[in-house]
PLY file of the C-alpha trace (Angstrom):
ply
format ascii 1.0
element vertex 191
property float x
property float y
property float z
element edge 190
property int vertex1
property int vertex2
end_header
179.32 -142.64 -17.01
175.15 -142.55 -16.06
174.33 -139.27 -16.88
175.95 -140.08 -20.57
173.57 -142.73 -20.72
170.55 -141.11 -19.34
171.14 -138.60 -22.72
171.51 -141.10 -24.52
168.69 -143.05 -23.83
166.47 -139.80 -24.03
167.34 -138.65 -27.03
167.24 -141.84 -28.81
163.52 -141.67 -27.15
163.10 -138.27 -28.06
164.28 -138.65 -31.48
163.17 -141.74 -33.26
165.77 -143.81 -35.05
164.88 -143.96 -38.66
163.41 -139.99 -38.59
161.64 -138.66 -41.38
162.95 -135.95 -43.05
161.03 -134.14 -46.55
158.35 -136.64 -46.32
160.81 -139.35 -46.34
162.71 -142.42 -44.24
166.03 -141.85 -43.31
168.50 -144.61 -40.81
171.10 -143.10 -39.48
173.67 -144.02 -36.75
173.78 -144.78 -32.94
173.67 -141.32 -31.18
177.22 -140.91 -29.84
178.42 -140.73 -33.48
175.79 -139.64 -35.20
175.49 -134.87 -34.51
172.96 -133.83 -37.78
169.71 -136.07 -36.89
167.80 -133.23 -34.81
168.36 -130.75 -37.06
167.31 -133.78 -40.03
164.18 -134.41 -38.40
162.84 -130.61 -38.02
164.09 -129.89 -41.44
167.49 -127.38 -40.26
169.89 -129.92 -41.15
171.71 -127.72 -44.54
169.17 -125.27 -45.01
170.63 -122.98 -47.39
173.06 -125.54 -48.85
169.45 -128.75 -48.97
167.88 -125.74 -49.83
170.12 -124.85 -53.58
170.40 -128.57 -54.25
167.14 -129.37 -54.92
166.23 -125.57 -57.11
168.72 -127.18 -59.66
167.41 -130.58 -59.80
164.56 -131.99 -63.20
162.74 -134.20 -63.47
165.83 -136.41 -65.87
168.93 -135.76 -64.62
172.11 -136.99 -63.39
173.73 -135.99 -60.51
176.53 -137.95 -58.55
176.65 -137.50 -54.78
180.14 -138.33 -53.40
180.53 -138.29 -49.73
176.61 -139.61 -49.96
177.04 -140.17 -46.22
173.57 -142.38 -45.06
171.83 -141.57 -48.62
170.50 -137.78 -47.19
171.34 -135.16 -50.31
171.28 -138.57 -52.55
167.74 -138.99 -50.98
166.57 -135.76 -52.56
167.79 -136.19 -55.44
166.66 -139.75 -56.80
163.17 -138.06 -55.70
164.05 -134.40 -57.37
165.50 -137.09 -60.83
162.47 -139.50 -60.62
162.08 -142.81 -62.73
163.81 -140.94 -66.12
167.21 -139.78 -63.73
170.28 -141.49 -62.26
172.37 -140.61 -59.19
175.95 -142.52 -57.82
176.32 -142.45 -55.14
179.88 -143.04 -53.54
180.63 -144.51 -49.86
183.60 -145.45 -48.73
182.59 -146.05 -45.32
181.54 -149.34 -44.53
178.91 -148.62 -41.83
177.97 -145.33 -43.19
177.04 -147.79 -47.09
175.64 -150.66 -44.60
172.73 -147.20 -43.63
173.01 -145.62 -47.38
171.84 -148.45 -49.35
169.63 -149.41 -46.29
167.69 -146.07 -46.78
167.65 -146.70 -50.86
166.09 -149.58 -50.83
163.20 -148.54 -47.33
162.98 -145.23 -49.49
162.40 -147.18 -52.70
164.68 -145.57 -55.41
166.93 -148.64 -55.27
166.12 -147.40 -59.94
167.14 -144.26 -59.56
171.10 -144.82 -56.97
173.60 -147.32 -57.71
175.12 -147.26 -54.60
179.18 -147.30 -55.27
181.62 -148.54 -51.29
184.45 -146.01 -52.70
185.90 -142.77 -52.12
186.44 -140.47 -54.79
189.91 -139.10 -55.54
192.52 -138.48 -58.15
192.94 -142.78 -58.82
192.10 -146.06 -58.82
193.79 -146.94 -55.74
193.72 -148.59 -52.11
193.67 -145.78 -49.64
193.64 -144.86 -45.77
190.58 -143.78 -44.93
190.34 -142.35 -41.23
187.77 -143.06 -39.25
186.31 -139.58 -36.98
184.19 -140.43 -34.27
180.98 -138.89 -35.77
180.94 -140.77 -38.59
179.78 -137.27 -40.96
184.05 -136.11 -40.95
185.18 -138.79 -41.46
187.51 -138.15 -44.83
190.63 -139.74 -46.84
192.68 -136.57 -45.41
193.56 -137.36 -41.94
192.58 -134.11 -39.11
192.08 -133.49 -35.86
190.11 -136.22 -33.85
190.53 -138.57 -36.05
194.36 -141.14 -34.85
196.13 -143.35 -37.70
195.52 -146.65 -35.50
191.93 -146.52 -36.11
192.38 -146.05 -39.61
190.98 -148.85 -42.46
191.72 -149.40 -46.05
189.19 -148.26 -48.36
188.99 -148.89 -52.77
188.98 -145.08 -54.24
188.49 -144.56 -58.26
188.27 -141.14 -59.79
185.32 -139.95 -61.87
186.75 -140.19 -64.67
187.51 -143.41 -64.41
184.73 -144.47 -63.23
181.97 -142.66 -65.80
184.90 -143.89 -68.74
184.71 -147.28 -68.18
180.93 -146.45 -68.28
181.63 -145.31 -71.74
180.52 -141.65 -70.19
177.41 -140.83 -69.42
175.52 -137.76 -69.18
176.89 -136.37 -65.60
174.39 -132.76 -65.20
175.44 -131.74 -61.53
177.77 -133.26 -59.26
177.29 -132.95 -55.38
180.70 -133.22 -53.15
181.24 -133.41 -49.86
184.32 -135.24 -48.52
186.07 -133.09 -46.12
189.14 -132.30 -47.04
189.67 -134.10 -50.15
188.22 -132.01 -52.51
190.91 -130.75 -54.56
191.90 -134.58 -55.12
188.62 -135.17 -56.15
188.68 -131.88 -58.80
191.59 -134.01 -59.86
190.15 -136.88 -60.50
187.66 -135.61 -62.74
189.04 -133.93 -65.53
187.38 -135.39 -68.49
0 1
1 2
2 3
3 4
4 5
5 6
6 7
7 8
8 9
9 10
10 11
11 12
12 13
13 14
14 15
15 16
16 17
17 18
18 19
19 20
20 21
21 22
22 23
23 24
24 25
25 26
26 27
27 28
28 29
29 30
30 31
31 32
32 33
33 34
34 35
35 36
36 37
37 38
38 39
39 40
40 41
41 42
42 43
43 44
44 45
45 46
46 47
47 48
48 49
49 50
50 51
51 52
52 53
53 54
54 55
55 56
56 57
57 58
58 59
59 60
60 61
61 62
62 63
63 64
64 65
65 66
66 67
67 68
68 69
69 70
70 71
71 72
72 73
73 74
74 75
75 76
76 77
77 78
78 79
79 80
80 81
81 82
82 83
83 84
84 85
85 86
86 87
87 88
88 89
89 90
90 91
91 92
92 93
93 94
94 95
95 96
96 97
97 98
98 99
99 100
100 101
101 102
102 103
103 104
104 105
105 106
106 107
107 108
108 109
109 110
110 111
111 112
112 113
113 114
114 115
115 116
116 117
117 118
118 119
119 120
120 121
121 122
122 123
123 124
124 125
125 126
126 127
127 128
128 129
129 130
130 131
131 132
132 133
133 134
134 135
135 136
136 137
137 138
138 139
139 140
140 141
141 142
142 143
143 144
144 145
145 146
146 147
147 148
148 149
149 150
150 151
151 152
152 153
153 154
154 155
155 156
156 157
157 158
158 159
159 160
160 161
161 162
162 163
163 164
164 165
165 166
166 167
167 168
168 169
169 170
170 171
171 172
172 173
173 174
174 175
175 176
176 177
177 178
178 179
179 180
180 181
181 182
182 183
183 184
184 185
185 186
186 187
187 188
188 189
189 190
């Protein structure tokens, strides 16, 4: 127990919160629920995905970030699409959503990013959401490491329902990382 505490203390000391990544500040989960802080700090977090994502973004685009987590890809998108663009960031997990909104405000992209505290699936409904000990792996799909008794109820929407209510604004890119629930989300975005 003492060794674990010392490890977390040293980690917090050496890897600050917030971290600076790609020139913006990013507040993270506490160390025991965060597996990617070091790779983000050194610019190696999902390097190929980041490069691919950024290569497709242009000023004025409209981006949907499904499974926005704390906003890493959301803020990258907002900086790339600039004031003429729009980013819709979906994140259902309450403590993660709080960090997402904090990071949006901290990085002055509130006029570009609309955070939405919903899961994305096939239908508009209330659904079970399974927290994982590492918050970035939580999902509406129960997998190893997720306990049914720890599940919470969250609101879900389909992208068709969400954008239909808004009069079908343009969408240029959809980034999705929802830990196994992607097929359900695809079924909810047929339009």
